[in-house]
N, C-alpha and C positions, 0 to 999 in steps of 0.2 A: 446458507454456509460460504467464503467471503474470501477470498486470497487480500491481501489493502498492497497494492503497491507503495511508495515510496513518495512517486507524485502527489496523491493526495495529502501523504504524511506533511511536507510539506508546506503544499496549499493553506492549512490545514496554518503552520503556523505562520506561517509570512499573512496570513488574511481569516480570519475568525467569521467565512461564510457560510457556501451552500455545505461545505468536503465536512466542517465542523460539527457543524447538527446534524447529519450525517453521522456520526461517532456518539453524541453527545445524545442525539435518541436511541440512541441501539445503546447503546449504556443503557438508559432505562428500562428502553424494553428490550430487550437480551433480544432479539431477533434475529441476530446473522448470528454466529460463529465467526469468527476474524481470524487468519490467520498470515502468515508472511514465511517467506523465508528465514534466516539470519540474517544476511543481507541488507536486507533494510534499516535496519541497524545500527550495518553500517555506510552508509550513502547516506543518512541523514549524520549518521557526524563527523561525515566526510564537508559536510555542507555547514556545519557548526557555525563558524566564526562570520561568515557571508551570512544566514539566517538571523546569527545578532546582530548582525551590524541594520539587518534590512527590517527586522523588528523595534527595536526598538526596548526590544522587555531587557533587563540584570539579567544575567548568569543562569539564578536563584529560578525565577520565573519559568527563564525558559529550561532549564532541569523540568519540573513540575508539572509543566504541559507534554511532552515528552514522558513520561513518567507515566501518566493520565495513559495515554495511547499504551504504553506498553505496555502497563495490566488489558487492555483489552485486546490486545492482538498477541493471540498465541505464536510462538514461533515455531519452523521447523527445521528442523538439519537439515543441511540438504544432500546428506548419506541419505534421508527418507524418502527424497526423487529421482534420484541420482540416474536412475535409467531412466525415463523423461528429458532429460539435459540435451542428449544426441535431437531431436525429437523440437524442442521447443528453437535450437539456437537451428535447424535448417529452414523452419517458422519465419525464426526472426534477426534470418543471416541480417538485413539490414537496422535489423534497430538491435543491438544484441544487449544495453544494457539492459531487457526485462525476462532474460530469457528465464535467471532463476521464477518469477514470478509466474512466469507461462508454466511452467515445469509442471510446477508445484498446484495450478490452476490444475494443470492433464490427470495431474496425482488425484488428486481429492475429489477431483468431477464438477468443477465449480467456478462459475465465476468468476472474475475479476474488477473489484473497485479500482477503477482508475478516471481520471481525469484523460491522461495521452490521450489524444487522437486518432494516431498513427498505431497503438500499440490497439485501439479498439476494430481501426481497416485489418490488418496482420496477424489478429487471431481467431483460434479459430472458437474460440472459450466466448461463448458473452462475457464481455470488456461494460462494468454498468458504473457512471456517472454518478458523479459524484449528488445532484439532481435525481439525476433516478434511483440510488440507494434510497432518497432517501423519502420520493415517493412509493416506493415500496413500508416504510416503519410508519 
């Protein structure tokens, strides 16, 4: 099991590099079950205009790629990990954008799939970079 953060999805959309390869191989090998808080898609949608501009992808192709990720990731309602939010907020007080991801990882007792170096430093749960996930596949 892995909790996926928006950092990885946005990275995949911007350039089809290591993070995208990790998703692609996992979609075939099914080694990891991928989870994310519903907040993930709110973050991705919030940046859609910028991402479309950066990627130069037509909107329908962009939506297809996002659809692929949506099929690979199980979304977990925040109500299912509410009890872990205070602890996650305390740990990430200087990095609040990743609180939902840490809270979900605490609930599921699993690592976070992220390229965020600050999160990796602050998190009490293991944070695996795209290259580390790819190595495990």
